[in-house]
Every structure is written in structure tokens, then in C-alpha cells.
C-alpha positions, -999 to +999 in steps of 0.1 A: +544+553-200+550+587-184+570+597-214+542+588-238+517+609-217+541+639-218+546+635-255+509+635-260+505+667-241+532+684-261+516+672-293+483+687-282+499+720-273+517+723-307+485+718-326+467+744-306+438+720-300+425+711-266+427+674-272+420+654-241+446+629-231+434+596-216+459+580-192+468+544-198+467+536-161+442+544-133+405+543-134+395+525-167+358+531-165+327+528-144+322+500-119+303+471-136+281+467-105+268+503-112+257+495-147+232+467-136+207+471-108+196+437-094+161+451-089+159+455-127+164+418-133+132+398-141+120+373-115+130+337-122+103+314-134+084+292-109+098+256-112+064+242-103+050+256-135+077+242-158+071+209-174+097+182-178+108+180-215+109+142-211+074+141-196+049+137-225+020+145-202+033+180-193+027+198-160+004+181-136-028+196-124-024+213-090-058+200-079-047+164-086-030+148-056+006+138-066+009+112-039-006+078-051-018+070-016-037+103-014-052+097-049-063+062-038-077+075-006-097+102-024-111+078-049-119+051-024-136+073+002-172+060-004-161+024-004-141+029+028-171+043+045-192+013+035-165-011+047-164+008+080-202+005+086-201-031+076-173-037+101-193-021+129-223-042+120-203-074+123-189-063+157-225-057+170-237-091+157-207-108+174-215-091+207-251-100+204-241-137+202-224-137+235-256-139+256-268-166+232-239-188+242-252-189+278-287-199+265-272-227+245-250-239+273-278-241+298-308-250+276-296-277+252-298-314+262-266-335+266-277-359+238-299-354+208-308-373+176-302-355+144-320-361+111-299-364+079-268-372+099-250-388+070-258-359+046-243-335+071-210-352+073-208-360+036-215-324+027-188-311+051-162-335+038-171-327+002-165-290+009-132-298+024-121-319-006-131-291-030-113-266-009-081-286-008-081-292-045-089-256-053-062-243-030-036-267-044-044-259-081-044-222-075-011-223-055+006-244-082-005-220-109+006-190-088-029-176-088-033-146-065-067-160-054-052-190-036-052-172-002-090-170-003-093-207-010-067-216+016-084-195+043-118-211+036-104-246+035-085-241+068-117-230+085-136-260+072-109-284+085-110-268+120-148-271+121-145-308+110-120-315+138-141-297+163-174-315+156-156-349+151-142-348+186-171-332+204-198-354+189-179-387+192-189-412+219-165-420+246-141-449+238-129-460+204-150-433+186-134-405+205-099-420+200-105-422+163-119-386+161-089-373+181-064-392+158-080-378+127-080-343+141-044-343+153-029-362+123-049-350+093-074-322+098-055-297+120-021-301+102-038-295+068-056-265+083-023-252+096-007-257+061-036-238+044-033-210+070+004-207+063-002-203+026-027-175+033-005-157+057+025-160+035+006-145+005-006-116+027+030-108+038+043-109+002+015-086-009 
């Protein structure tokens, strides 16, 4: 290489021209880092403003909450307030009944004759039968409304067991009422309650 450079210098001298000789080794040119200033580069685009090419809806509205729970809470705010006020009203009514329990316990006679006694029990048992049938049919069909029917039916069965045993006369009547409560009404009420709780857990 040195011989080539010397030969190039001799050739330039013979021609009488001041030709410039570029060496083959050494500094080949400016540093690439000096040619491009990072400050001259454009800012990268904001990823939040880019839309997914696979999303046909395009970019989402920033004012729209992306979290489904936030969107549901924002849309159900008036209804939630109404439910809250209703809940407090029920609590107040329940507390107001507590003094009334003392009035009933001290003011009612031990025995009383009731009019339309057969109609009272026939109506209660008819509601229980309707509740059991509705709960069974809805459960077999996989209807999501079966927990409502099951809860109502369980409540009616517990009420029936309570009044059967508390209004029965001592002796054979009380024994029959207790047997019905322990062997039929309360087990059916527990079964309906299990259906309702199971549906709530799966939901």
C-alpha cells in the first residue's frame, strides 16, 4: 500500500498538477454520530392515539371509562341511590317494629277465636304448593328466575311450620304439627334455600 501511495505522488509530480492523494487507510470520513443530531428526530407518536388495525371501532373516546365496572357504576348511579334510600327505609321500619313486639307480647290474650280459619290455612298451603311447583319447573328448565321462586317458597314453608306448631293445642295436635314441621316443611324449606344460595354463588 505504501508503494501505491508513493507511486501516486510521483505521478502527480510528473504531471505538474497538484492532485490530492487520498490514503487507503486511516480516517475514512466523518463520524456517523456527527451527521445526525438526536434532537432533530421527530417525536414518536402517542400510542394512546393509535387505533388497533384489527379493531373496527377505532380509538376509544377518552371520556368513556374503559373499565366495565366503572361504566356500569356511572350508568347505574341514580338507581343505586334509590336502592340505598329504600334500604335505609326498610331498616327504619324494622327498628320501629321492635317496640311493637313488646306490645304484642304483653297485650294479646293467650287464646283467641279467629274467623275464616279454614280459608287462612288453605290459602297458605295453596301458596306453598304453587311455590314448590314453580321452583321445580324453573329449576328443571334451567331458568335463571328459579332462585326467586325458591326463596319465596322457603319463606312460606318456614311460616307454615311456625304457625302449625305455635297454634296447635297440647297433645296429639302439637305432636302432629311438630312431625309435619320436622319431616316435611323445614326440610323442603332447606332444599329451596340451598337452590337459591347455589344459584347466587354461581352467578
